[in-house]
C-alpha positions in Angstrom: 88.9 -45.9 -26.2 87.5 -45.5 -29.7 84.2 -43.9 -28.8 86.1 -41.4 -26.4 88.2 -38.0 -26.7 90.3 -36.6 -24.5 90.4 -32.7 -24.3 91.2 -29.6 -21.6 88.8 -26.7 -21.1 90.2 -23.9 -18.8 93.2 -26.3 -18.1 91.0 -29.1 -16.5 91.1 -32.1 -18.6 87.7 -34.6 -19.3 87.3 -37.7 -21.3 84.1 -37.3 -23.1 82.0 -38.8 -25.6 82.7 -38.0 -29.4 79.6 -36.5 -29.9 79.7 -34.5 -26.9 79.2 -30.8 -27.9 81.5 -28.4 -26.1 78.8 -26.5 -24.2 78.1 -30.1 -22.4 81.5 -31.2 -21.8 81.6 -28.2 -20.3 78.6 -29.0 -17.9 80.0 -31.5 -16.7 83.5 -29.8 -14.8 80.7 -27.0 -13.4 81.8 -24.9 -16.0 78.7 -22.6 -17.0 78.9 -21.1 -20.7 76.1 -18.5 -21.3 73.6 -19.7 -24.2 70.0 -18.0 -25.7 69.3 -19.8 -28.6 70.0 -23.0 -28.0 67.5 -24.8 -25.8 67.3 -29.0 -24.7 64.5 -29.9 -26.6 65.3 -28.2 -29.8 67.9 -29.1 -32.5 71.4 -26.9 -32.4 71.2 -24.3 -34.6 74.6 -21.8 -33.4 72.5 -18.6 -34.3 72.9 -16.2 -31.1 76.8 -16.6 -30.7 76.7 -15.6 -27.2 78.4 -19.7 -26.4 81.1 -18.8 -27.8 84.8 -20.2 -26.8 88.4 -20.3 -27.7 89.9 -23.4 -29.0 93.9 -23.2 -29.3 94.7 -23.1 -32.6 91.7 -21.9 -34.5 91.6 -18.6 -35.3 87.8 -17.9 -34.9 85.9 -18.4 -31.9 83.5 -21.5 -31.6 80.2 -21.9 -30.9 79.8 -24.3 -28.1 76.8 -25.6 -28.6 77.5 -26.4 -32.1 80.8 -27.5 -32.1 81.9 -31.3 -31.1 84.8 -32.3 -29.0 87.9 -33.7 -30.7 90.6 -35.4 -29.4 93.5 -32.8 -27.6 91.4 -30.1 -27.9 92.2 -27.1 -25.6 89.6 -24.3 -24.9 89.2 -21.4 -22.9 85.5 -20.2 -21.9 86.8 -17.1 -20.0 89.5 -15.4 -21.6 89.6 -12.0 -22.3 88.7 -12.0 -26.1 86.0 -14.7 -25.3 84.7 -12.1 -22.9 84.7 -9.0 -25.0 82.5 -11.0 -27.6 80.3 -12.2 -25.5 79.7 -9.0 -24.3 79.8 -7.0 -27.6 77.3 -10.2 -28.8 74.7 -9.3 -26.0 74.9 -4.9 -26.7 74.4 -5.8 -30.1 71.3 -7.7 -29.4 70.4 -4.9 -26.4 70.8 -2.3 -29.4 67.6 -3.8 -31.5 66.0 -5.0 -28.4 62.9 -3.2 -27.0 64.8 -3.0 -23.2 61.9 -1.3 -21.3 62.4 -4.1 -19.0 59.7 -2.9 -16.2 56.9 -2.7 -19.1 57.9 -6.0 -19.8 55.6 -9.5 -19.0 58.7 -11.0 -19.0 60.7 -9.1 -16.6 62.8 -11.0 -14.1 62.2 -13.8 -16.2 64.4 -13.1 -19.1 67.6 -14.6 -20.5 69.0 -12.0 -21.9 68.0 -9.8 -19.1 70.1 -12.3 -17.1 73.0 -11.9 -19.4 73.1 -8.2 -19.2 72.8 -7.9 -15.4 75.9 -10.6 -15.2 78.2 -9.0 -18.0 77.1 -5.7 -16.5 76.2 -3.9 -19.7 76.3 0.0 -18.5 76.0 1.5 -22.2 75.2 0.6 -25.6 77.6 1.9 -27.8 75.9 0.4 -30.8 72.6 2.2 -30.2 73.0 4.7 -31.9 74.2 2.5 -35.4 70.9 0.6 -35.5 68.5 2.3 -37.7 64.8 2.8 -35.4 62.8 0.4 -36.5 58.8 0.9 -36.8 58.0 -3.1 -34.7 54.7 -4.4 -34.8 52.6 -6.1 -32.0 50.3 -8.5 -32.5 48.1 -8.5 -29.9 44.8 -10.0 -31.7 44.9 -13.7 -30.3 43.1 -14.4 -27.4 45.8 -16.6 -26.5 49.2 -15.2 -27.4 50.7 -11.6 -27.7 53.5 -11.1 -30.7 56.0 -7.9 -30.4 58.7 -8.1 -32.3 60.2 -5.0 -31.0 61.6 -7.3 -28.3 62.8 -10.5 -30.6 66.2 -11.2 -30.2 65.8 -13.5 -33.8 67.3 -16.7 -32.2 64.3 -18.6 -34.0 63.9 -21.0 -31.2 59.8 -20.1 -31.7 60.3 -21.1 -35.4 62.4 -24.1 -34.1 59.6 -25.3 -31.7 56.4 -24.7 -34.0 58.7 -26.8 -36.8 60.1 -29.4 -34.5 57.7 -30.1 -31.3 54.7 -29.4 -33.3 55.2 -29.7 -36.3 52.6 -26.9 -37.0 55.4 -24.0 -39.0 53.3 -21.6 -38.1 56.0 -19.4 -37.6 59.2 -18.7 -39.9 61.9 -16.8 -40.5 61.7 -13.5 -43.7 64.1 -11.4 -45.1 67.9 -11.1 -44.8 70.7 -9.8 -42.9 69.1 -6.6 -40.6 65.6 -6.9 -42.2 65.4 -10.2 -41.1 62.3 -10.8 -38.8 60.0 -13.8 -37.4 56.8 -13.3 -38.8 53.4 -15.7 -40.2 52.4 -16.6 -43.8 52.0 -13.5 -45.6 52.8 -11.6 -42.3 49.0 -12.2 -41.2 48.6 -11.9 -37.6 49.0 -15.0 -35.2 45.0 -15.7 -35.2 44.8 -15.9 -39.1 47.2 -18.4 -39.6 47.6 -22.0 -39.0 48.6 -21.5 -35.3 47.2 -24.5 -32.7 47.5 -21.5 -29.6 49.9 -24.4 -27.8 52.1 -21.7 -26.3 54.8 -24.1 -26.7 56.5 -20.8 -29.1 56.1 -18.3 -25.3 57.0 -21.1 -23.2 60.9 -21.6 -25.6 61.3 -17.8 -26.0 64.0 -16.5 -24.2 62.6 -12.8 -24.6 58.8 -11.5 -23.8 58.5 -11.5 -28.0 56.1 -14.0 -27.1 53.4 -14.2 -24.1 50.2 -14.9 -23.0 47.3 -12.7 -23.7 46.8 -11.8 -20.2 43.5 -11.5 -18.3 44.8 -10.6 -14.4 43.0 -6.8 -14.4 40.0 -8.6 -15.5 40.0 -11.0 -12.8 41.0 -8.7 -10.0 37.8 -6.2 -11.0 35.7 -9.0 -11.2 36.6 -10.2 -7.9 36.3 -6.7 -6.5 32.8 -6.8 -7.7 30.1 -7.5 -5.2 27.8 -8.1 -7.5 29.6 -10.9 -8.8 29.9 -14.4 -7.6 33.7 -15.4 -8.7 34.4 -19.3 -9.4 37.3 -20.5 -10.2 38.5 -24.4 -11.3 42.2 -25.6 -11.0 43.5 -27.7 -13.9 45.4 -31.0 -12.5 49.1 -30.1 -14.1 48.8 -26.5 -12.2 49.5 -27.8 -8.4 52.2 -29.6 -9.7 54.0 -26.9 -11.6 52.9 -23.3 -9.4 56.0 -24.3 -6.7 58.4 -23.3 -9.7 56.9 -19.8 -10.1 57.4 -19.5 -6.6 60.6 -20.2 -6.1 60.2 -24.3 -5.0 61.8 -27.1 -6.8 60.2 -28.8 -9.9 57.7 -31.4 -9.6 56.0 -30.1 -5.7 53.0 -30.5 -5.4 51.1 -28.1 -3.9 47.3 -28.7 -4.3 46.4 -27.5 -0.6 48.2 -24.6 -0.3 47.4 -23.3 -3.7 43.2 -23.8 -2.7 44.3 -22.0 0.6 45.5 -19.4 -2.1 42.3 -18.9 -4.0 40.4 -18.2 -0.8 42.8 -15.5 -0.1 42.3 -14.2 -3.2 39.0 -13.2 -2.9 37.0 -15.9 -5.4 34.1 -16.6 -3.6 34.3 -20.8 -4.7 37.3 -22.7 -5.2 36.7 -25.9 -7.3 38.4 -28.5 -8.8 38.4 -29.3 -12.8 39.9 -32.7 -11.6 36.2 -33.1 -11.2 34.6 -32.4 -14.4 37.8 -34.6 -15.7 36.0 -37.3 -13.9 32.9 -36.7 -15.9 34.4 -36.5 -19.3 35.5 -40.2 -18.5 31.9 -41.1 -18.2 30.8 -39.4 -20.9 33.4 -40.5 -23.0 33.9 -43.8 -22.1 30.3 -43.9 -22.4 30.6 -42.8 -26.5 33.2 -45.2 -27.0 31.1 -48.2 -25.7 27.9 -47.0 -27.9 30.5 -46.3 -30.6 31.7 -50.0 -30.2 28.6 -51.3 -30.0 27.1 -49.9 -33.1 30.1 -51.2 -35.4 30.4 -54.5 -33.8 26.8 -55.3 -33.2 24.5 -53.0 -35.2 27.2 -53.4 -38.3 26.9 -49.7 -38.6 29.4 -48.2 -40.8 29.0 -44.6 -40.5 30.3 -45.3 -37.2 34.2 -43.4 -37.1 36.8 -45.0 -35.2 39.0 -44.8 -34.0 37.5 -42.4 -31.5 39.8 -39.7 -30.4 39.8 -37.2 -27.2 38.9 -33.9 -27.3 40.1 -32.8 -24.4 43.2 -30.9 -25.8 42.3 -27.4 -27.7 45.8 -26.8 -29.1 45.0 -31.1 -30.3 41.6 -29.8 -31.9 42.3 -26.7 -33.6 45.7 -29.0 -35.1 43.1 -31.4 -36.4 40.8 -29.2 -38.2 43.5 -27.3 -40.2 45.4 -30.8 -41.0 42.8 -33.2 -41.2 39.6 -31.9 -41.2 38.8 -35.0 -42.9 38.5 -36.9 -39.4 36.6 -34.9 -37.3 33.7 -37.1 -36.7 36.6 -39.4 -35.3 36.9 -36.9 -32.3 34.7 -37.7 -29.3 31.5 -35.1 -28.6 32.8 -34.5 -25.6 33.7 -30.6 -24.5 37.2 -30.8 -22.2 36.6 -30.7 -18.8 37.4 -26.9 -18.5 34.3 -25.9 -21.1 32.0 -28.9 -18.7 32.9 -27.2 -15.9 32.0 -24.2 -17.3 28.8 -24.8 -18.9 28.2 -26.6 -15.4 28.9 -23.5 -13.4 26.0 -21.6 -14.9 23.2 -24.2 -14.7 23.9 -27.2 -12.2 26.0 -24.9 -9.9 23.8 -21.9 -10.0 21.0 -23.4 -9.5 22.3 -25.4 -6.5 23.5 -21.9 -5.1 20.6 -19.9 -6.1 22.5 -18.0 -8.6 21.7 -15.9 -11.2 23.7 -17.2 -13.9 24.3 -13.7 -15.5 26.1 -12.6 -12.1 28.6 -15.7 -12.2 32.2 -14.8 -13.3 34.0 -18.5 -14.3 37.5 -18.4 -14.4 39.7 -21.4 -14.9 43.4 -21.7 -14.2 45.0 -23.5 -16.6 48.3 -25.1 -17.6 48.0 -24.1 -21.5 47.4 -20.7 -23.7 45.0 -22.7 -25.6 42.3 -22.8 -23.2 42.3 -18.7 -23.4 41.4 -19.7 -27.4 39.0 -22.3 -26.7 36.9 -20.5 -24.0 36.2 -18.0 -26.7 35.1 -20.1 -29.1 31.5 -19.1 -30.9 29.9 -22.8 -29.8 30.8 -22.4 -26.1 28.3 -20.9 -24.5 25.9 -23.8 -24.4 24.7 -22.5 -20.7 23.2 -19.2 -22.5 26.4 -17.5 -21.3 29.7 -17.4 -21.6 30.5 -21.1 -20.1 34.1 -19.5 -19.0 35.1 -15.9 -18.8 38.3 -15.9 -18.0 41.2 -18.5 -18.7 44.8 -17.4 -16.5 47.8 -19.6 -16.5 49.9 -21.1 -13.9 51.9 -18.5 -14.4 49.3 -15.7 -14.3 48.1 -17.3 -11.0 51.4 -16.6 -9.1 51.5 -13.4 -10.3 47.9 -12.8 -8.7 49.5 -14.7 -5.5 52.3 -12.3 -5.5 50.6 -9.1 -6.0 48.6 -10.1 -2.9 51.5 -10.1 -0.9 50.6 -13.6 -0.2 53.5 -15.6 2.3 52.5 -19.1 0.8 55.2 -20.8 2.9 52.3 -20.2 5.7 49.6 -21.0 4.2 47.6 -24.1 5.9 46.4 -26.5 3.3 42.6 -26.2 2.9 40.2 -28.3 0.7 38.5 -27.4 -2.3 34.9 -26.4 -1.8 32.0 -28.5 -2.5 29.5 -29.5 -5.2 32.4 -29.5 -7.8 35.0 -29.7 -5.8 35.8 -33.5 -5.0 37.6 -35.3 -8.0 39.9 -38.8 -7.8 43.0 -39.9 -9.0 42.0 -40.9 -12.3 41.2 -37.0 -12.3 44.6 -36.2 -11.3 46.2 -37.9 -14.2 44.7 -36.2 -16.9 47.7 -33.6 -16.2 50.2 -35.9 -17.7 50.1 -37.5 -21.3 48.4 -40.8 -21.1 46.6 -40.2 -18.0 43.3 -40.1 -19.9 43.6 -43.1 -21.6 44.8 -44.8 -18.1 41.8 -42.7 -17.0 39.5 -44.1 -19.5 40.7 -47.6 -19.4 39.8 -48.2 -15.4 36.3 -46.8 -15.7 35.7 -48.8 -19.1 37.2 -52.1 -18.2 35.0 -52.2 -15.1 31.7 -51.1 -16.6 32.4 -54.0 -19.3 34.0 -56.8 -16.9 32.5 -56.0 -13.3 35.9 -56.1 -12.5 39.0 -53.5 -11.7 41.4 -53.4 -14.5 44.0 -56.1 -14.3 47.0 -54.1 -13.1 48.5 -53.5 -10.1 47.1 -50.7 -7.8 45.4 -49.8 -11.0 48.9 -48.4 -12.6 48.5 -49.3 -15.9 51.9 -48.7 -16.6 52.1 -49.2 -20.4 49.9 -45.9 -21.3 52.6 -44.2 -19.1 56.0 -42.0 -20.2 57.3 -39.8 -22.4 57.9 -42.1 -25.3 56.3 -39.4 -28.1 53.7 -42.2 -29.6 53.0 -45.3 -26.9 50.4 -48.3 -27.7 48.7 -50.7 -25.5 46.0 -52.8 -25.7 43.5 -55.0 -23.4 41.8 -57.7 -23.7 38.3 -57.9 -22.5 37.0 -61.5 -21.2 34.4 -63.0 -19.6 32.3 -59.5 -20.0 29.1 -58.6 -18.0 26.1 -59.4 -20.0 25.1 -56.5 -21.4 28.1 -55.9 -22.8 28.8 -59.7 -24.3 29.7 -59.1 -27.6 33.2 -57.6 -27.0 34.4 -61.0 -25.1 37.7 -61.8 -26.3 38.1 -58.0 -28.3 41.5 -56.8 -27.9 41.0 -53.4 -27.0 43.8 -51.3 -28.8 44.7 -47.8 -27.8 47.6 -45.3 -28.8 49.2 -42.0 -27.0 50.6 -39.4 -28.7 51.9 -36.0 -27.0 53.4 -33.1 -29.2 51.7 -32.4 -32.1 54.4 -33.5 -34.8 53.9 -36.8 -32.7 50.2 -36.2 -33.7 51.0 -36.3 -36.7 52.7 -39.7 -36.9 49.4 -41.5 -35.6 47.4 -39.7 -37.8 49.6 -40.3 -41.2 48.6 -44.0 -40.1 45.7 -44.1 -39.8 44.9 -42.2 -42.9 47.3 -44.7 -45.0 45.2 -47.6 -43.5 48.3 -48.7 -40.9 45.9 -48.2 -37.8 43.6 -50.6 -36.2 42.9 -48.5 -33.0 39.9 -48.4 -31.6 40.7 -45.0 -29.3 43.5 -42.9 -29.1 44.7 -39.8 -26.9 46.2 -36.8 -28.2 47.8 -34.1 -26.3 48.8 -31.2 -27.7 51.8 -31.0 -25.8 54.9 -32.1 -24.4 54.5 -34.2 -21.7 50.7 -33.5 -22.1 49.4 -30.7 -19.8 52.2 -30.7 -17.2 54.0 -29.3 -20.2 51.5 -26.4 -21.5 52.2 -23.6 -23.0 51.1 -21.7 -20.0 53.5 -23.4 -17.6 56.4 -21.9 -15.2 59.8 -20.8 -17.8 61.8 -22.6 -18.4 61.4 -26.2 -19.1 63.0 -29.2 -20.1 62.7 -33.2 -20.2 63.8 -32.7 -16.7 61.6 -30.6 -15.7 58.8 -32.1 -16.9 59.3 -35.3 -15.9 59.3 -34.3 -11.9 56.4 -32.9 -12.8 55.3 -36.0 -14.3 56.2 -38.1 -11.0 53.9 -35.5 -8.7 51.3 -36.0 -11.2 51.4 -39.5 -10.9 52.3 -39.3 -6.8 49.3 -37.4 -6.2 46.9 -40.2 -7.8 48.5 -42.7 -5.6 47.3 -40.7 -2.4 43.9 -39.8 -3.6 41.0 -42.0 -1.3 39.3 -42.6 -4.9 41.1 -43.4 -7.6 38.3 -44.4 -10.5 36.1 -41.7 -11.9 33.0 -43.7 -11.9 32.9 -43.7 -8.0 33.4 -40.1 -7.8 30.2 -39.5 -5.2 29.9 -35.6 -6.4 29.4 -36.8 -10.1 27.0 -39.7 -9.0 24.8 -36.6 -7.2 25.3 -34.8 -10.6 23.9 -37.2 -12.7 21.3 -38.5 -9.5 20.2 -34.5 -9.1 20.7 -33.4 -13.0 22.3 -35.0 -15.8 20.3 -38.1 -14.9 22.3 -40.1 -17.8 25.5 -40.2 -19.6 24.9 -39.2 -22.9 21.4 -38.0 -22.3 19.6 -35.2 -23.8 20.9 -33.0 -20.9 24.5 -34.1 -21.3 24.2 -33.8 -24.9 23.4 -30.1 -24.5 25.7 -29.1 -22.1 28.7 -31.4 -22.3 28.7 -32.5 -26.1 29.2 -30.2 -29.4 29.5 -31.3 -32.7 33.1 -30.4 -34.8 31.3 -29.1 -38.3 32.5 -27.3 -40.8 30.7 -24.2 -39.6 32.3 -24.5 -36.2 36.0 -24.8 -37.2 37.4 -21.7 -36.7 
């Protein structure tokens, strides 16, 4: 066959496509070739040379990740020459790596550590040949710590920031043994165009980039008898946590996770999905209000399309890259921040608690949420709305530190008042989920009928395609929304900031006529967030997505506006969507003063 080639690897014959790399061909034969700079999400670089193999007739070893298969190749992946070369490369990497592993945040989940163990690097012959360097640790960001002493210069983070996110906050400077991963003019991470998305952390093979953790602060709050510690959990956490505890990707752990949090000592375990449902009511009403002003009142000052504002990485991105479109953002805060504001007002009043004694903790799949919680405008309750943000990985650490046998925990339900949620809230964790949840509610508000998709599953907005488009025609609306009769509501969904750029450039060039756009900073949406378990790849994200939709399908209520606790919240406290109380606690206006 013209598009196939035949070769042998370690004496085993195999036929593969011409564009197949040696690395992938070896995988088909069940042969593992170690890698460091390679990652499924990223372009091939061939920087680290750990994956070298011996090709018959060639003097030099070839990088398996970067070498395509050719007809008649005879490849050895485990010859003496290959093993010695790999061992020396690992020794060289260790010689300039801060290998104080017991003090490293990535201890036990470090690819370099794993290779050193597999190849039994017992001595470091090159250590005395490497000059001492005064490495720096950048811990000024509320989200990310960058430790140059643990960097192996594989450039995964640089490629991630450029290819997946299109931000280019990280780059390489200098040459030779002086080469380092740095930022613009070597400024701190918090001072450059960084969105805090954490994808660099997810793709770093060592501990050179990690989240800033607040584990000890949370333990101290739990131990303080004067504090009432409330915790909220994001939808994507329940389908990612299992990976940190030795379970398969996509394992659904909602009930056990709640039980674990109660065992950890939190005074109240509540659900971010509750405020996800609330977000749909506020954001949906805002969209319909904007459409009315534009179509009926002919108000030319109305900014359309309206874009979601749930992803703090996306918000940081538009502030940096497209500040002229800030008015297109929904004024809704994210579900995390809505929850924080309500925890110290509505919840405090209902529980007869002093808000200054409430410590609000959120468990998020996201490192940008740490930055978001520290934004100066996020204190509308009169206090810091969210005190501490922990990632999914940090929650797993809490569980392990507490000595909980996770498998033996009985499933438990969230506490009441702000713990009820719907399937619409759950799917916020996947790309397209906010859009689907919004359409389920908005269409029913406008027409009085359920959205015309089987089992409420709006399939056109689902999936891992980088940019998706969908439309739904409004026919025979109720009287209040008669002006929308015949209107085709046009929507777009983008995940990963490089895809957000595609959509924004389309808008800038006048080539888009959308009404509503969902943007998520991370690949796959929140389920692929920078705080989710490591490793990550397309297959793992797909399994998490399937789990998210399975969770939605099993929920007794699947539309945000049917959430009884949200209805009670409006009746007892907020009164109406976009009302005075909602405006004060649940919305923010993005201005130049508030941008950074």
